[in-house]
N, C-alpha and C positions, 0 to 999 in steps of 0.2 A: 319520563319519556312515556307517553300514552298514545293509543291508536284507537280513538273511539269509533271512527268510521271504517276500521279495517282496510285502510288505504295500504299499509305496509304489507298486508298479506299474512296468512298463517305461518309461512316459512320463517319469519323473523321472530327470534326469541326477544321478549320484552323483559329487561331485567330490573330487578330492585337490588338494594344493597343487602342481600340476605347471605347466609353462610354458604349455600351452594355456589352462588355467583362468585363470592370472594374466593372460594377454593379454585375455581376455574381461572381467575385472574392470577393467582399464586402459581398455579401449575403452569400457565404460559410464561410467566415472569421467570420461574425457576429453570425454564428450558431456553432462555434467551430469545423468546420470540415476541417480547414486548419492547425492550429497550432498543433493539436494533432497527426496528421499523417505525417506532413511535417514541422518540426520545422525550423524556420529561413527563410522561403521563403516569408513571408508577411512583407512588409516595407512601412510605410506611405509615404516615400519620392517618391515612384513610382507613387503616385496619385497627385503630385504637379502640379501647373499650369505651363503651358509652358511660356517661356519668362522671363521677370523680373518683372511680376506682383506680388505685395505684397499681394493682396487679395486671401485668400484661397478659393478654390473651395468647394463646398458642399461634393463631394467625398472625398477630401483631409481631410476635418474636420472629416468625418466619419472613415476614414482609421486612423486618429491620435487617435481617441477614442478607436478604436479597438486595436491598437498597445499599447496604454498606459495601458489599462485594462490587456492585456495579460502579459505585463512586471510586473505589480504589483500583478498579481495573477497567477503565473507560473503553480501552481498545480491544478488549477480549470478550468472548461470548460465554456467558454462564451456561452450565449444564447440570444434570441431576447428579452425577458423580461428585462434583464439587460441592453441591448442596448437601449430599450425604455426609461428607466430612465437616462441613460447617455446623450442621445439626449435631453431629456426634460431639464435636468440640464444645458446644454451647449447652448441651444436655448435662454435662457433668458439673456445670457451674450454677445450675438453678435448683430450687428446692425439690426434694424427691416427689413431694405431693404434686408439683407442677410438671415434673419431668415426663411422666407417663403420658399425660394429655398432649404434651408438646411433641414427643415422638410419634404417638398415634396419629396426630393431626398431619404431621409431615408424610407419613406413610400413605394416609388417604389422598394427600395432594400429589405425591409423586406417582401414584398408580392411576390418577384420574385421567380419563379420556375426555378430550375437549373437541366434539364434532362441529362446533360452530365458532372457531376462534375468531373470525371476522366480526361477528356480532358482539362477542365479549370485548374485544379491543375497541370497537367503535363506541360502545357504552362507556368504557373506561376513559376514552379520550374526552367525552362530553363531560364526565365527573372532574377530570383533572383540569379542564379548561375553565369550567365554572369556578372551582376552587381558586385557580390562578387569578381569575378576573376579581373575585371577592378580595383576594389578598392585595391586588393591585389597587383597588378602590380605598381599602384601609390605609395602605402605605401612602397613597396620594393624599388622603386626608391628614395624615401625620405630617407630610411635607408642607401642605398648606398651613396647618396650625404653627409649625416651627417658624415659617416664614413670616406669618403675621406677627408672632411674638417678638421676632427680630426686626420688625418694621420694614420687611422687604416683600417684593412680589415673589409669588411662587414660581419656581423654575418650570416652565411649561414643557421643556424638552425632557425633563426627568419624568414628569407624569406620562408624557407620551411614550417614552420608552418602556415604562412599566405596563402600560396598556398594550402596546404592540407585542411585547414578550408574552403577555397572558394569552392573546389571542393565537400566537403561534405554537403554544404548548400541544404537542402531539402531532404537529404539522411536519410534513417533509421539508418544508421551507425553513425550519428552524436552523439557525446558524448560517443562512444563506444571504440575509439581507444586512447591509451596512450602509451607514449614512456619512456623507463627507463632512458635514459640519457637526451634526448632533454627536458623532462618535469620535470627534477630533482628539479629546483628552486620552481616550483608550489607545487611539492609533499612535499618538505621540509617545506614550509608554512603550509601545511595541518598537518604535524607532530607537529609543534609548536602550532597549534590552538587547542583550547579546543573543543573537540568534544562532550561534555557532553549533549549539546542540541540536538544531533541526536539520542540519546537513549531515549526510552519511558519506564519509570518505569512499572514494573509489579504490583506495589502496595505492594510488600512484600520484606522486607529489605534484608534478606538472599539471596533470589532468584535473586535480583538486584546485590548483590555483586558478585555472581557466574557468572552472565551475563555482568559484567562490566558496569551496569547501565540500562540494559534492551535491548530489540530488536531495531534494527535500520531499516530505510526505506528500503524496498526491501528484508527483511529477512522473512524466514518462520520457525515457531516453532511449534512443536507437544507436546501434552500431551499424554503420553502412559500409558494405564491402562487396566485392565481386563473389561469384561462386568459388568455393574452396579458398576464401579469402580471409580465414581465421576468425569468422563471426563467432562460432560456437566456442572456440578457445578463449576469445575475448570475454564472452558472456559467463563462461565457467570461472575466470579469474574474478570477474565482478562478484559472482555468487560466493566464491571461496573467501574473498576479502571481507565481505559482509559478514560471513559466518564467524570469522576471526574476530570481528568487531561486536560479537555476541548479538547479532541480529538474525532472527529466524528467517530461513529462505525456502520458497517453493520454486522449483525449476521445472517448467513445463516443456517436455521434449516432443516436438511434433514430427520429428525425423528419425530419431534414434530410440531404441529399446532402452528401458530405463536401466537395466544392468550394465549395458555398454556405456551409457552416460556416467553412471557411478564409477565405473572403472577408469574412465577418463579423469574424473575428479581425484581417484586414488593416486593416479600418476602425478597430478598437480600437488597433491598433499604431501606425497612421500619424496618428490623430486626423483622419481626412478622411472626408467623406461618399461615399456611392456615386457621386453625380454628379461630385463633385470628383475621385475616382480615375479615372473614365472620361475626364475632361478632361485630367488630368495625373498620371502615375504617378510623378513625382519624390518626393513625400512618402513613399510606401511604400518606395521605393528607399533613401532616407536612413534610414528607420526600421529596415528589415532590416539595413543595415550597422551601424547603431548598436548594436542588439541582439546581432549577432554579435561585435562588438568588446567589449561588455560581458560576454560569456561565458554569455549566456542558453542554457538547455538548449532542446531542441526540444519542440514539441507535435505529438503524432501524433493525427490525427483518423481515427477508424475508423467507417465507416458500417455500421450494422446495419438490419435490416427491423423496423418497428414490430410488436410483439406476436409476433415469431418468434425472437428471440434474447434471451438473459439473461446471468446471471452466469457459468454454465459456459463459453460461448463467449468471453465476456470475459476469463476466466482463461487460456484457450489463447492468445488474442492477446498478452496481457502476457507470458506466458512465451516466446512466440516472439520478441517484440520484444527481450527481455533477452538471449535466446540469440544474437541478432544484433547485440548491442553497444549497444543503446539503454537507458539507465538510466531506469527507470519508478519514480517516487517518489509521484506523485499520479495517481489515477484519477477521472475525471469521467464520470458516466452520465447522459445527458439523455433521458428521466427515468423515474421509477419507474412512473407510470400506463400507460406504452406499452411496457414491458418484458414479458418472458415468463418464467415461473417453470419450474423443472426438471419440476414435475408440475402437471397441470391441476386446478384448484380449482373447485367448482361456484359458489361465491359469490365476488364480486370482492374483498370485504374480507378473505377468507381468503388469496386469491392475493396481494394487495398485502403482507400480512403475511409470507407465505412469501418473496417476493422481497426483502423487507427484511431478513430473517434471512439469506438467502443473500449479500446484500451485506455484512452483518456479518462472515460467515465469510470472505468473499473478501478483505476488508480485512486480517484477521489472517493468512491463508494466505500472501498475497503481500507483507505487511508495507508496506503503502501507506497514505496517507490518501486516503479516498474521499468524494467529494461527489456528491450527486444532488439531485433535486428531486421535489416532490409537490404535487398540486392541493389547494386548500382548498374548503370549501363555498361555494356561490354566495351565501348569506346573508352571508358574511364578506368579500365582494369589496370593499366600501366602507369597511372598517374600517382604522384607522390602525395599531392593535396587534392583530395576530392571534395568538390563543392556540392551545395544543395541541389543544383540543377542536373547533377549526375545520377540521381536516385532513378531507378527504373520504373516505368509505367505511369507514376503518379507524383506530381509535384504537390498535390493536395495533402499528401501524407505528411509532409514536413510542416505544414501550416498548423497542424494540430499538436505537434511535439513541444515539449519544453527544451529539448536539446538533441542533437544528432552528432555523434562522434564517428568520423569517417576513418576507416583503417586502409591506408594506400601504400603503394610502393612500386618503384620502378623495377625493371628485370634484375638490374644490378643489385638493388637493395634486397630483393627476395632471395638472390643467390647467397647473400650474407646473413640471411634469416632476419632481415630488419624490415620494420614497418613504421610509417609515420601515422600518428593519430592527430587528426585535424578537426577542430571544433567547427563544423560546416554551418550549423545553425543553433542558436541559443536565444531562448525567449527573454531571460532576465539579464543576460550578460552580452557584451559585445561578441559577435561571431566572427567566423572566418579567422580563427587564431590557431597557432600551432600548439598542440596538446602533448608534444613530447615524442621522442624517438624510442622505439622499443625492439628489443630482441625477442623474437617468437620462437620458442622451442616447441614444435608440435609433438615431439616425442614425449615430452613431459607435460604438454598443454599449459605452458608457462609463459606469460608476459612479464618482461623485465625492463624497466626504464634504463636507458644507456645515454651516455653523453653524446654530443654531436661529433666527437672524435672518431666514433665508430662508423660514421658514414663513409662509404667507399669513394675514393678520390679518383678522378679520371687520369689515365696514364699519359705522362708527358709525351709529345711528339718525337718520334725517333729522328736522330740527327743523320743526315745523308753525307756520304763521302764525295758525292759528285758537287762540282762547283757550279753554282748557278749561272746559267747562260746569260751572257750580256746581250740586252735587246739592242738591235740596230737603231740607230738614229734616223728618223725619217725627216728628210728635208721638206721644209715647207715650200 
């Protein structure tokens, strides 16, 4: 990379593959700042010793540690603390004369400041892409030689795939392109594979049946309900069930303080009322011990201010949690109507649609399952089955979602603590389907699926002692 005419200006650092630049690359990679934004550009082989030396350089060893960890933990973010542990474990396995240089090199990389990360990564992307193109050319030549020796024509689709992949190294488009015919064999294997492991159960049998097993990574689902219509209680149950399934959860509360939300979760976990826990904390102690023994993952509650924070702030929190070792698989945002969008819209309906689109992008960017909630129109508050047209302010919101589960109930049902969950809108499955009848105990913040026998029946008409009057015949 040269700039003989000074076109790029003096502000841009022009790099060569010298030790100082290598340390900057390793410093950024060890903090998770390379793999997340530029997948595929970091390879340990770039740091190999020149010539035929079999002795690995300290930087090569560090690069191998980084590459190995990222390969084993593709959805997590590497940090300096994790690298400290990896370096410590590796140092005891290498020769004493190499150990000192290895540890010293890591300390230098760990403490290094990188004031120009964009320039470092841009140059790294160029190197990685050039290496990938060279590899693709060599591999294409091997395919052509193999085809010729077999008396066949070279498979041009395979050659094209190799070159396309090389040009996408380090690009934000990597993994975003697919071809109907060229990639058909890979897709047929996907159809034949059991994708049950990609679905995360909601914890409710009928709901899972309607959702074909539960939400998948990158999908967004809403709970639709009127004000005070059990939205938060439903989202708490979704979060707690994911925790029991050993999935890490972050619960963003835009309405309640974090301690109050956690105390609601305590009631769900211990199946004890507020007054019961004030009188005796033992049920909660037993519940926490049981969840820990069962290997449940933690639920992180993060408090935001209503109408002040939105998806951008939530993404930063998730990335920070992951960097500190918390696995986040499920994001809950309580709830759409009191969140803030990245830009201000004049009309509420446009703002809600914008926030909903931001949630969809967030779920895909972070590779999580995302749950939120939205208000329905007042006219639908007493309906047992709430449909997509009943959502307040904006029908556009529904068009972005992967699914909307509406929580409804007549006055008679609410008196019996019953709610109907109705699949109002589903992208991948048939919508407008019953997802079960539930008894909702707000004292315990608990949803429990019940049989249809629990539905209140109308009282039979009362019998009258009076004889019906005979109608006079009218002569024609």
